[in-house]
KEKE-3310 file (N, C-alpha, C; in steps of 0.2 Angstrom, whole numbers, plus 5000, padded with zeros to 4 digits):
npx = (4734:4747:4748:4758:4756:4753:4742:4743:4735:4725:4727:4737:4756:4762:4754:4756:4769:4769:4762:4771:4781:4775:4772:4786:4790:4781:4786:4788:4798:4798:4790:4777:4774:4759:4754:4743:4741:4740:4744:4757:4768:4767:4768:4782:4788:4785:4791:4805:4806:4803:4815:4825:4823:4815:4817:4833:4840:4833:4831:4827:4822:4816:4809:4793:4785:4770:4755:4739:4722:4707:4690:4681:4669:4661:4660:4672:4687:4702:4721:4730:4744:4755:4764:4774:4784:4796:4802:4813:4820:4837:4847:4856:4849:4844)
npy = (4385:4379:4368:4374:4387:4403:4415:4432:4444:4454:4451:4450:4451:4440:4429:4425:4421:4411:4402:4400:4394:4382:4375:4372:4363:4354:4348:4354:4360:4372:4387:4399:4414:4426:4441:4455:4473:4483:4474:4469:4475:4468:4455:4454:4458:4447:4436:4441:4440:4427:4422:4428:4426:4413:4403:4401:4394:4395:4405:4418:4414:4419:4432:4439:4450:4458:4465:4465:4467:4472:4473:4485:4490:4499:4495:4499:4498:4494:4493:4483:4480:4465:4453:4440:4430:4419:4407:4396:4382:4377:4363:4359:4359:4355)
npz = (4908:4919:4934:4943:4941:4949:4952:4955:4965:4974:4987:5003:5002:5008:5007:4994:4993:5002:4995:4984:4990:4996:4983:4980:4990:4988:4977:4965:4952:4947:4948:4942:4943:4940:4936:4935:4930:4944:4953:4949:4956:4967:4964:4960:4972:4980:4974:4976:4990:4991:4985:4993:5006:5009:5001:4995:4987:4974:4960:4949:4933:4921:4915:4909:4899:4894:4886:4889:4881:4887:4892:4900:4911:4906:4893:4886:4878:4886:4889:4898:4908:4909:4919:4919:4930:4931:4944:4947:4956:4960:4955:4964:4977:4993)
capx = (4740:4750:4747:4762:4755:4751:4739:4744:4729:4724:4729:4744:4762:4765:4750:4758:4775:4767:4759:4777:4785:4770:4773:4792:4788:4777:4790:4789:4805:4797:4784:4776:4769:4758:4750:4741:4741:4743:4747:4763:4773:4765:4772:4790:4789:4784:4797:4812:4805:4805:4822:4831:4822:4813:4822:4839:4844:4830:4832:4821:4826:4813:4803:4790:4780:4765:4750:4732:4716:4701:4684:4678:4661:4657:4661:4677:4694:4708:4726:4732:4751:4755:4771:4776:4790:4798:4806:4816:4825:4843:4848:4861:4846:4843)
capy = (4386:4374:4369:4377:4396:4407:4421:4437:4449:4459:4448:4451:4448:4434:4423:4421:4418:4404:4398:4398:4389:4376:4373:4369:4359:4348:4344:4357:4362:4379:4392:4404:4421:4429:4447:4461:4479:4486:4468:4468:4476:4463:4449:4456:4457:4440:4433:4443:4437:4418:4420:4429:4423:4407:4397:4404:4391:4397:4410:4420:4412:4421:4437:4440:4456:4459:4469:4462:4472:4470:4478:4488:4490:4504:4492:4502:4493:4496:4490:4481:4476:4459:4450:4432:4428:4411:4405:4389:4378:4375:4356:4356:4360:4348)
capz = (4913:4922:4940:4945:4940:4953:4949:4960:4964:4979:4995:5006:4997:5010:5005:4989:4996:5006:4989:4980:4995:4995:4977:4980:4995:4985:4973:4958:4953:4945:4949:4938:4946:4935:4938:4929:4933:4951:4956:4947:4961:4973:4962:4961:4981:4982:4971:4979:4996:4991:4983:4997:5013:5011:4996:4994:4982:4969:4955:4944:4927:4916:4916:4903:4900:4890:4887:4886:4880:4890:4891:4907:4913:4900:4885:4882:4878:4890:4890:4905:4909:4913:4920:4923:4933:4933:4948:4948:4961:4957:4956:4970:4983:4998)
cpx = (4741:4748:4752:4762:4751:4748:4739:4738:4731:4726:4736:4750:4763:4761:4753:4765:4775:4766:4765:4780:4782:4772:4780:4792:4785:4780:4790:4796:4804:4791:4784:4773:4767:4754:4749:4740:4744:4745:4754:4769:4773:4769:4779:4791:4789:4790:4804:4811:4807:4812:4827:4830:4820:4816:4827:4841:4839:4832:4828:4826:4823:4807:4801:4785:4775:4759:4743:4727:4710:4696:4682:4670:4657:4657:4666:4682:4699:4714:4728:4739:4751:4763:4771:4782:4791:4803:4807:4821:4830:4843:4851:4856:4845:4835)
cpy = (4380:4374:4372:4386:4398:4414:4426:4443:4454:4456:4450:4448:4441:4428:4420:4418:4411:4400:4396:4393:4382:4373:4369:4363:4352:4345:4347:4361:4370:4381:4397:4410:4425:4434:4452:4467:4481:4480:4467:4469:4470:4456:4449:4455:4450:4435:4436:4439:4430:4417:4422:4427:4416:4401:4400:4400:4390:4403:4412:4419:4415:4426:4439:4445:4456:4464:4465:4468:4470:4475:4479:4487:4494:4501:4495:4498:4497:4491:4489:4477:4469:4457:4443:4432:4421:4410:4398:4386:4375:4367:4353:4357:4353:4346)
cpz = (4916:4929:4944:4945:4946:4951:4955:4959:4971:4987:4996:5003:5002:5010:4998:4989:4999:5000:4984:4984:4995:4990:4978:4984:4993:4979:4966:4959:4949:4946:4945:4942:4940:4938:4933:4933:4939:4954:4954:4952:4967:4970:4963:4969:4982:4979:4974:4987:4997:4989:4989:5005:5013:5007:4993:4987:4975:4966:4951:4937:4921:4919:4909:4903:4894:4891:4884:4885:4883:4890:4899:4906:4908:4893:4882:4883:4882:4890:4897:4905:4912:4913:4923:4925:4935:4938:4948:4953:4957:4958:4962:4976:4986:4998)
residu = (MET:GLU:ASN:ASN:THR:ILE:PHE:VAL:GLY:SER:LYS:PRO:VAL:MET:ASN:TYR:VAL:LEU:ALA:VAL:VAL:THR:GLN:PHE:ASN:GLU:GLY:SER:ASP:SER:VAL:LEU:LEU:ARG:ALA:ARG:GLY:LYS:ALA:ILE:SER:ARG:ALA:VAL:ASP:ALA:ALA:GLU:ILE:VAL:ARG:ASN:ARG:PHE:VAL:PRO:GLU:SER:ASP:VAL:THR:ASP:ILE:ARG:ILE:SER:THR:GLU:GLU:ILE:GLU:ASN:TYR:ASN:ASN:GLU:LYS:THR:ASN:VAL:SER:ILE:ILE:GLU:ILE:LEU:ILE:GLU:LYS:SER:ASP:ASP:SER:PHE)
# end
């Protein structure tokens, strides 16, 4: 994974928003939010907050969804949904 990938988990949404804004402030042109399972809605919320409030010159340019097979604590295989949201800053930003 690249340095501009943020893994979304169970922390509050604003933690991930701050991480995205920090990446943009440090010079990244794009940030990838990656989430699995129940954290998917948190990743979508973070992307929308970034886009609408904090970095209005950014846009969601790609959304990828997939399924990953994992083993739980009983050694049973389970499918988990994954989403990757790519947010890019437009060239005409200041």
